[in-house]
N, C-alpha and C positions, 0 to 999 in steps of 0.2 A: 375620285371626285371629278366630274366633268367641269372643265374650265369654261367660264362665261365671257371673259374679256381677253381680247387679243391686243396686246400693246404694240403700237406702231414704233418704228425706229426712233422718231423724234421724241416720243414719250420716254423710252428707255434711256436715250442720250441725256435727257434732262436730269436724270439721277446723278450724272457725273459732273454736273456744274457745281461751282463753288456755293451758290445759293439757289437750289432748285425751287421751282414753283411750289408755294405752300399748299394751294388747293390740290394740286396733283399729289403731293406727299400724303396729305390727309386721306384722300380717296384711295390711294394705293395701299396705305397702311390698313385701312378698313377692309380692303378687298383682295389683299395680296394672295390669298389662297385660291382665289378664283381667276387669277391672271396667268397668261402664257404669252409667248412670242412665237412668231412664225419662223420657219427655217430661212425665209427670205430676209427677215430682220436680222437673224443671227449672221447670215452672209454679209449683210451691209455693215454690221458691227465689226466683224473680223476684217473685212476690207479696210475699214477706217483705221482700225488699230494697226494693221500691217503697213499702212501708208505713213504712219506717224514716225517722226524722227525719234531716235533713242533719247531718253531723258526721264525726268521726274513725272511729267504728265503722262507719257506712255506707260510708265510703270504703274501709275494710279489707275489708268484705264484697264491695263492688263489684270490687275487685282480685281477690279470691278467685274470684268468679264469672266474671270475664274469663278467668282462668287455666283454670277448669273448662271453660268453653265451648270453649276452644282445645285442650284436652288430654283430654277425657272424651267418649266416644261417648254419644250420646243415642238410646235405643231408642224408636221411635215407638209410640204407642198406636194400633194399627191395627184393621182390621175383625175379624181373628181374636181379638185381645185383647178387643175389645168383645163378641164373642160369648161368650167364656169369662166375662167379667165379668158380663154380663147373666144367664147361666145360674147363676153363683154367687149373685148377688143374689136371683134368683127362688127358688132352692133355700132360701136362708136365710129369706126371707119366708114360705115355706110352713111353716117350722119356728118361725115367730113371732119371728124376729130380723131386724134390719136391719144390714147390713154398712156400715162406714165407706166413704163414697163414694170418696175419693181412694185409700185403702188398697186397696180392692178393684180399682181400676184398675191400681195398681202390681203387686199380686199377679197379676192376669191377664196383665200384660205379661211378668212372669217366667215364668209357666206357658207362655204362647204361644211364648216364645223358648227354652224348655228351660233356663232359668237358675235359679240358687240366689238367693233373696232374702236379702240381708244386712240385718238390722234389729235394733234394740235393743228394739223394741216387739213382741216375739213374741206376747204375749197378744192384741194387736189382730188378729193374722193367724191365730191358732189356729182360729177358726171356719171360715176359708177353707181352711186346711190339712186339716181333718177331712174335707172333702167334695171335695177336688180333688187334683191332682198337685203342689201347691205344696211346694217344698223350701225350708227356711229355715236360716240360721245367724246366731248372735249373736256377732260378733267381739269384743264388749266384755265378754262373760262367759266364754266358753270358747274355747280355742285348738283349731282343727279341723285335721284332716290335709289 
């Protein structure tokens, strides 16, 4: 089954909080079979875990990531995604702006795979959305159909 939603790193991280956002949990539960993460998000999660000090919190995050690795599809950052990303970054630079590096790779992955990016950091992605086919939803703010 083709995945519809690409979860941004801040969305995935929300699941590890003591009290995750209720709207997010409800929408994720209803759509979990349609969700995936990008290889870039996986990289950010691994980096975050690796930087954590030993202890209970790190063990909890490690267990979460083991579960995620076994149950969530990871969409690769491939040649087509890289082309889209490079074009978006160059376009922004011509306008005097610099796009966030990892966010632009995540956005390009969503565009390349015809997916909706689910993020709580919509402002970070708006410059990319303005000049591309990026579709976004914030499951922590609004319930979508």
